[in-house]
N, C-alpha and C positions, 0 to 999 in steps of 0.2 A: 844264326842271328848275321844279321849285316854286319860287316867290322870295314875299317879301314887301317890299313896297316901301314906304315912309313921304318923303313931301315934306313938308318944311316952309320955308314962305319959300324962299330960295335954296338950301337943301341938301336933298338927298335921299341917303337909306340904304337901301341893298338887299340882303338876306342871304339865302339860302338853301342848301338840301343835298339829295342824292340819294344813294342807293347804287347802284352799276352791279357786271356780273361782270369783273372784268379780263379774262378768256377771251374777249369779244364782240370784242374788239377787239386779240387775238394777242398780249395782254402776259402775257409768260410763258412761254418757248421751254427744250428739253431739260428739266432738270433742275427747273426752275420749272413745268412745266406742270403739274403738278398740285397738289391743295391742300394737302399735307403741310409745305410749307416756308412760302409763301405763299398768305396766305388768298386764294378767289375774289372776296369783294366786297371793292368799297373805297369807301368814303363820301369824298365829295366835297361839299368845304365853300365857300360863297362868300360873300364880304361887298362889298360897292362904296360908298364913299362920294363925292358929286359935291357940288360947288359951283359955281352959276352965274358 
């Protein structure tokens, strides 16, 4: 996952995002296997703040 990391003193901030095809992981079975009801692409966003 591509991300940006900023560290300032004892604080760190990380954020990133990517888009995946849910079908790669077998998500969506039966009536939800197609893309008519649920889109195939899913965006994943993550933000982490940490302090030492």
